[in-house]
C-alpha positions in Angstrom: -40.1 -84.4 -164.3 -40.1 -83.9 -160.6 -41.9 -87.2 -160.1 -39.5 -89.0 -162.4 -36.6 -87.8 -160.3 -38.3 -88.8 -157.1 -38.8 -92.3 -158.5 -35.2 -92.6 -159.6 -34.1 -91.5 -156.0 -36.4 -94.1 -154.5 -35.1 -96.8 -156.6 -31.4 -95.8 -155.8 -32.4 -95.9 -152.1 -34.0 -99.2 -152.3 -30.9 -100.7 -154.2 -28.5 -99.2 -151.7 -30.6 -100.7 -148.7 -30.8 -104.0 -150.4 -27.1 -104.2 -151.0 -26.3 -102.9 -147.7 -28.4 -105.4 -145.9 -25.9 -108.0 -146.9 -23.2 -106.0 -145.0 -24.7 -105.2 -141.7 -27.4 -106.0 -139.2 -30.2 -103.4 -138.7 -29.4 -103.8 -135.0 -26.0 -102.3 -135.4 -25.4 -98.5 -135.8 -23.5 -96.7 -138.5 -20.7 -95.5 -136.1 -18.6 -93.6 -138.6 -16.0 -92.0 -136.4 -12.4 -91.7 -135.2 -10.9 -93.7 -132.3 -7.7 -94.8 -130.7 -6.6 -98.1 -128.8 -3.4 -97.8 -126.8 -1.3 -99.4 -124.1 0.9 -97.6 -121.7 4.3 -99.6 -121.7 5.1 -98.2 -118.1 1.9 -99.0 -116.3 0.3 -101.7 -118.6 -2.9 -99.8 -118.7 -4.9 -100.0 -121.8 -7.4 -97.6 -123.4 -9.9 -97.0 -126.1 -11.4 -93.5 -126.8 -13.8 -92.3 -129.5 -15.8 -89.5 -130.8 -18.4 -89.5 -133.5 -21.5 -87.7 -134.9 -23.7 -90.6 -133.6 -25.7 -90.9 -130.5 -24.0 -92.9 -127.7 -21.0 -94.0 -129.7 -19.4 -95.6 -126.6 -22.0 -98.3 -126.4 -21.1 -99.5 -129.9 -17.6 -98.9 -130.7 -15.5 -99.3 -127.5 -14.8 -102.6 -125.8 -12.1 -103.6 -123.2 -11.2 -105.9 -120.4 -8.3 -105.7 -118.0 -5.6 -108.0 -118.6 -7.0 -109.0 -121.9 -7.1 -106.0 -124.5 -9.3 -103.4 -126.2 -11.4 -103.4 -129.3 -12.7 -100.5 -131.5 -15.4 -101.7 -134.0 -16.6 -98.9 -136.3 -17.9 -97.7 -139.7 -20.7 -100.2 -140.5 -20.4 -101.4 -137.0 -20.5 -105.1 -136.0 -21.1 -104.9 -132.2 -20.4 -108.6 -131.8 -16.7 -107.9 -132.8 -16.3 -106.3 -129.3 -17.1 -109.3 -127.0 -16.1 -111.8 -129.6 -12.8 -110.1 -130.1 -12.1 -110.0 -126.3 -13.0 -113.6 -125.9 -10.5 -114.6 -128.6 -7.7 -112.6 -127.0 -8.6 -114.2 -123.7 -8.2 -117.6 -125.4 -4.7 -116.8 -126.0 -4.9 -115.3 -129.6 -2.8 -112.3 -130.5 -4.5 -109.2 -131.7 -3.9 -110.0 -135.4 -5.2 -113.7 -135.0 -8.2 -112.3 -133.3 -9.0 -109.7 -136.1 -8.4 -112.4 -138.8 -10.8 -114.7 -137.3 -13.5 -112.0 -136.9 -13.2 -111.0 -140.6 -12.9 -114.5 -142.0 -16.5 -115.1 -142.4 -17.9 -111.7 -142.2 -19.7 -110.7 -145.4 -19.5 -107.0 -144.4 -15.7 -106.9 -143.9 -15.4 -104.4 -146.8 -17.3 -101.8 -144.9 -15.9 -102.6 -141.4 -13.2 -100.7 -139.6 -11.8 -102.5 -136.6 -8.8 -102.0 -134.3 -7.7 -104.6 -131.7 -4.9 -104.2 -129.0 -3.9 -107.2 -126.8 -2.3 -107.2 -123.3 1.2 -107.3 -124.9 0.7 -104.0 -126.8 0.4 -105.7 -130.2 -2.1 -104.0 -132.4 -4.1 -105.1 -135.6 -6.2 -102.8 -137.7 -8.5 -103.3 -140.7 -10.1 -100.5 -142.9 -12.4 -102.1 -145.4 -12.0 -100.9 -149.1 -15.6 -99.7 -149.0 -15.4 -97.6 -145.8 -16.6 -94.1 -146.6 -13.9 -91.6 -147.5 -11.8 -90.2 -146.1 -10.8 -93.3 -144.2 -7.7 -94.9 -143.0 -5.5 -96.0 -140.1 -2.0 -95.6 -138.6 -0.2 -97.9 -136.1 2.6 -96.9 -133.8 4.3 -98.3 -130.7 1.5 -100.2 -128.9 -1.3 -98.0 -130.3 -3.4 -97.8 -133.3 -5.6 -94.7 -134.6 -8.3 -95.3 -137.2 -11.0 -93.1 -138.8 -13.7 -93.1 -141.5 -16.0 -90.5 -143.0 -13.4 -87.8 -142.0 -13.4 -84.3 -143.6 -9.9 -85.0 -144.8 -7.1 -87.5 -144.8 -5.0 -85.7 -142.2 -7.2 -86.8 -139.3 -5.5 -90.0 -138.3 -1.9 -88.9 -139.0 -2.6 -85.9 -136.6 -4.0 -88.4 -133.9 -0.8 -90.5 -134.1 1.4 -87.4 -134.0 -0.5 -86.0 -130.9 -0.3 -89.4 -129.0 3.4 -89.7 -129.6 4.2 -86.3 -128.6 2.2 -86.5 -125.3 4.0 -89.5 -123.8 4.5 -87.7 -120.5 0.8 -87.6 -119.7 -1.3 -90.2 -118.1 -2.8 -92.7 -120.6 -6.4 -91.2 -120.3 -5.2 -87.7 -121.0 -2.8 -88.9 -123.8 -5.6 -90.6 -125.8 -7.8 -87.6 -125.3 -5.0 -85.4 -126.8 -5.2 -87.7 -129.8 -9.0 -87.1 -130.2 -8.5 -83.4 -129.8 -6.0 -83.4 -132.6 -8.4 -85.3 -134.8 -11.1 -82.7 -134.2 -8.6 -80.0 -134.8 -7.6 -81.5 -138.2 -11.2 -81.7 -139.4 -12.8 -84.6 -137.7 -16.1 -86.3 -138.7 -17.4 -84.6 -141.8 -20.8 -84.5 -140.2 -19.7 -82.7 -137.1 -19.8 -83.9 -133.4 -22.3 -85.5 -131.1 -20.9 -88.2 -128.6 -17.6 -89.5 -127.2 -16.4 -92.2 -124.8 -13.3 -93.1 -122.8 -12.4 -96.5 -121.4 -9.2 -97.1 -119.4 -8.6 -100.6 -117.7 -5.8 -102.1 -115.7 -3.0 -104.1 -117.4 -3.7 -107.0 -115.1 -7.0 -108.2 -113.8 -7.6 -107.9 -110.1 -10.8 -108.7 -108.2 -13.3 -107.7 -110.8 -14.4 -105.1 -113.2 -15.4 -102.8 -110.5 -11.8 -102.4 -109.6 -10.3 -102.8 -113.1 -12.0 -100.1 -114.9 -10.0 -97.1 -114.0 -11.9 -94.6 -116.3 -15.2 -95.3 -117.9 -16.9 -92.2 -119.1 -19.3 -91.5 -121.9 -21.0 -88.3 -123.4 -24.0 -89.5 -125.2 -25.2 -86.3 -126.8 -23.4 -82.9 -126.7 -22.5 -80.0 -128.9 -18.8 -80.3 -127.8 -18.5 -83.8 -126.6 -14.7 -83.8 -126.3 -14.7 -80.7 -124.1 -17.4 -82.3 -121.9 -15.4 -85.6 -121.7 -12.4 -83.8 -120.7 -14.4 -82.0 -117.9 -15.6 -85.3 -116.7 -12.2 -86.9 -116.5 -11.0 -83.8 -114.6 -14.0 -84.3 -112.2 -13.1 -88.0 -111.8 -9.5 -87.0 -111.0 -10.8 -84.6 -108.3 -12.8 -87.4 -106.7 -9.8 -89.6 -106.8 -8.1 -87.0 -104.5 -11.3 -87.1 -102.3 -11.0 -90.9 -102.0 -7.3 -90.7 -101.3 -8.1 -88.2 -98.5 -10.6 -90.5 -97.0 -8.1 -93.3 -97.1 -5.5 -91.1 -95.3 -8.0 -90.3 -92.6 -8.6 -94.0 -92.0 -4.7 -94.3 -91.5 -4.9 -91.2 -89.2 -2.6 -89.3 -91.7 -4.3 -85.9 -91.4 -1.6 -84.0 -93.3 -2.0 -86.1 -96.3 -5.8 -86.2 -96.0 -6.0 -82.3 -96.0 -3.5 -82.2 -98.9 -5.7 -84.5 -100.9 -8.9 -82.7 -100.0 -7.4 -79.3 -100.9 -6.3 -80.7 -104.2 -9.8 -81.8 -105.1 -11.3 -78.5 -104.0 -8.8 -76.6 -106.2 -9.9 -78.5 -109.2 -13.6 -77.8 -108.6 -13.9 -74.9 -106.3 -17.7 -74.6 -106.9 -18.3 -78.2 -105.6 -20.0 -77.9 -102.3 -19.9 -81.6 -101.4 -16.2 -81.9 -101.6 -15.8 -79.1 -99.1 -18.5 -80.4 -97.0 -17.1 -84.0 -96.4 -13.7 -82.4 -95.9 -15.3 -80.3 -93.1 -17.0 -83.2 -91.6 -13.7 -85.2 -91.6 -12.0 -82.3 -89.7 -14.7 -82.1 -87.1 -14.4 -85.9 -86.6 -10.7 -85.3 -85.9 -11.3 -82.8 -83.2 -10.5 -79.8 -85.6 -13.9 -78.2 -85.1 -12.7 -74.5 -85.6 -11.2 -75.5 -89.1 -14.5 -77.4 -89.8 -16.7 -74.4 -89.0 -14.7 -72.2 -91.3 -15.5 -74.6 -94.3 -19.1 -75.1 -93.2 -20.2 -71.5 -92.8 -20.2 -70.6 -96.5 -21.6 -74.0 -97.4 -24.7 -73.6 -95.1 -25.1 -70.0 -96.3 -25.2 -71.2 -99.9 -27.4 -74.2 -99.4 -29.1 -74.7 -96.1 -30.0 -78.4 -96.7 -26.4 -79.2 -95.9 -27.2 -78.1 -92.2 -30.2 -80.4 -92.3 -28.1 -83.3 -93.4 -25.4 -82.6 -90.7 -28.2 -82.9 -88.0 -28.7 -86.5 -89.4 -25.1 -87.6 -89.3 -24.5 -88.4 -85.6 -27.4 -91.1 -85.7 -25.4 -93.2 -88.2 -22.1 -92.4 -86.7 -20.8 -90.1 -89.6 -20.3 -87.2 -87.3 -18.8 -87.9 -83.9 -18.6 -84.6 -82.2 -19.9 -83.7 -78.7 -23.4 -82.3 -78.2 -21.9 -78.9 -77.6 -19.8 -79.0 -80.7 -22.8 -80.2 -82.9 -24.8 -77.3 -81.4 -22.0 -74.9 -82.5 -22.0 -76.3 -86.0 -25.8 -76.0 -86.5 -25.8 -72.6 -85.3 -23.7 -71.4 -88.2 
């Protein structure tokens, strides 16, 4: 009896694989997941965010380009929908026209879930009739939420509600609020593993290096959304550091100090933020203030003192010999 049941199970698996082979490429992952694509009407920024019980979901589901749009391709994922969808948008097609063209000759359309957002905020969404329950999507003002293989059918409505209720937040934090709501409503029936967040400018500038405002991924984690939010907060802190450096270049020390302090307040255990703040103060002839910051840093990690010795050679520390000696004596 046991052998008979095993044989039946094997035949069923073979049938499933044979049928499914007509729907997807073996190179594409089964990214059953929940995601959001959205545009901020005030800034023009566009975002796509996703969480799944699948390794490195961001490398499969989320695609975007400044001044063009965003794509989320999931369920039995067709990765080509990302770059192809963006190319169609770039050619002048609307989100709906791009989606229609992608699905037209796709034999696996019934198992696909796809959302496209164009640079005007228009959205188009497709949930195939053979996506694994619970599956569905909901559109709103310049956004779409979509999910499949969820624990229940409240997930995507919860996402839409959270996104709409957090309009005061920056776009990155706003789409994360939608993901948090999805998880709180039950999320992926299999659990959690990875997440990703991509935010681009509404208008292209000199290149992707300047146009990708946020590009963060959590590849494998017990609580990927918690980690993703931590990474976003860390990026915000480093944004303050960069703003402080810019203020120093403009000789605006009050602004520089405020920016550095804002960064350090967000991550008080980060020695590097405090260190470069101190070096900047020393370079601006505020050595006593620099000494106060450097003393606990050197005590906690002596290698920062070694690094300090090397900075004058490359012009990153421009104090007098006497001041340098005072710094290294801490």
